[in-house]
N, C-alpha and C positions, 0 to 999 in steps of 0.2 A: 623499546618495542621496533621503533624505526628503523629500515636498514636502509641500507645506501646502494639501490641497483643501479648498474650502469646502464648505457642505452644497449649497448652489445647486449648484454643478457637478455633482452626481451626484442632482438632485433630478430625480424626473419631470419631461418637457417640457409645457408647456401645450397646450391642446386644437390651438391653429392653428399649434405650431411641426414645421417637415417635417423635423428632425431628432430622431432618436430621443435617448434619455439616455445620459449616457456612463457606463459600466458600470466598476466598478473591477476590476480585474484578478482580485482576490479573488473577490469574484462572479461572475465569467465561468469562474475553474477550480472554484467550487463545482456549479454550473450543470451545467458538462459531466462532471463525477464524478459526478452524478446520473443525469444522464442516460446517461452510458456503465453506472454501475450496475446501470440498468433493463436495458437490451439484453443486459447479462453475468447477469442475474438468470433472463432467460426462455432462454438457452441452456445455463448452467452449472449442476449440481448445488446445490441452498440449502447454505452452507458459512459458517460465522460466520468472521470478519474475520481472528482471532487462528490460528481455524484452518490457514486460507489462507497466512497469512504465516510458520507455522511449516514448512510442508509442502512451500514452496518453497524456504526456507531449508536444510529437509533434504534437499533433491533437490538443492541445488547442493552441500551440504557435510556428510556423515552422518557418527556416529560423535562427536557433541559434546553437551557439560555441559547442562545446564537454565540454568546463568548465561550459556551461550555463547548460548543462543536469546534470553535476554532482553536480551542488546548485542543483536545482529543483527538485532531485529526492533524494538528500540522500545518492547515491551510491558512492562507491569508482573509483577514476579516471579509473585504471583499468578495473573496471567491465564494465564502461562505455565503453570504447575503444572495448574490446574485443566483449561485445554484439553488438555494431554499427558495424563490422566487420562481426559479424555472419547474422544480420540483413540485410545490406546491399548483403549479397550473394544472402541471400532469396526475394532479390526485394523490401523490404519493406522501405529502407531509400537508399538514396542515400549522398555520403560527397563530398562537394569541397571544396578547400581550399578557405581561406578570401581573400578577393581582397585588402585588408588595413594592413592587418596582417597575412603575410604571415606560421606564426606559429602556427595559429588557422585553423581549420576546422568547415564549417559551414554545418548544418546537414539540411535535407529534407526529410519529407514523400513523397513517391511516391503515385500514384493514389491505388496501391494496398496493402500498408500500411494503407491506408485511409479506404478503402472498409474492411478489417480485422477490423479494430478498430470499423467500425458502427455495423459489425457483432456482436463483443464482447460487444460492449454498448449494444447492443439490447436485449440480454441474461442476463446483468448483471441486467439490469433495471427490467426485468422478477423475475429474482431471489431475487434479492432487494425487490420485494412484500413480501415475509415472515416475513421480520421484519414489515413493515408498518400497515400487516395485525395484529402483536400481540400487536401494541401499539397505543394508540391514538396521534391526533396530537400535544397536548401537553407532551406526554410523550416521542414521537420522538423529538423535540424540546428539553427537558431537559436531555436525552440522547445525542443529536447532542452536547450540549452547555458543558456538563461535560465530553463528550468523547473529545474534541475538547480542554478541558485545559487539562486534562492529558498527551494528545498528546504534545502540547505548551513544558510541562514541562520538558519530556523527550528529546523531542530536544533540547531545550537549554541546560539539561545537559550531551549527548553528543556532543554538543557545546564547553561546558567546559571542559571537556574530552579531547578532541581532541585541544584544546588550551593550558592545562597544559603539 
C-alpha cells in the first residue's frame, strides 16, 4: 500500500508551471478539518474537544463507566476524568459510584447535557450540507469508505504503539 514519494513530487511548482503542486491526502484532510472547524466554531458554542466526544458518546449510550468512555472516545483516562469533573460542574453530566464495583464511577447525561447535544447536532447537520452539496451520493460513499479505512489503520497503529 505504501508508495515512495520523493520531495520533488510534493514540492511547490515553479512560477511558470500551469499545475498546482500535488498535495498529500493527509495535508488535504488537515486543511479541510481546519476549514470545517473554523465554520463550526462560528455557529456552535465553544466546547473542548474532549467534552464534545464525551457528550456524543453519552448521547448514544448513557450509564457507562469512565473506563468505557476512555475506550470509546480514545482519550486518555486523566483527560476523561478532568473533563467529567468540569462537565459535572456545568450540569451536563452526573456521576455515581457503581453499585457492584465501588472502584468504578457510572456516568449519566443530564437533561441539560441532552439539550446541548441536540442543539449542537442540529448545527452540525446544517454544516455537513457543505460536503453533501459538493459530492454526489456515490462520491460521498467512496469518501466515507476511504476515510474509514485510513481511520481504522491509524487507530490500529496507535493501539500497537500503546502496547509496545
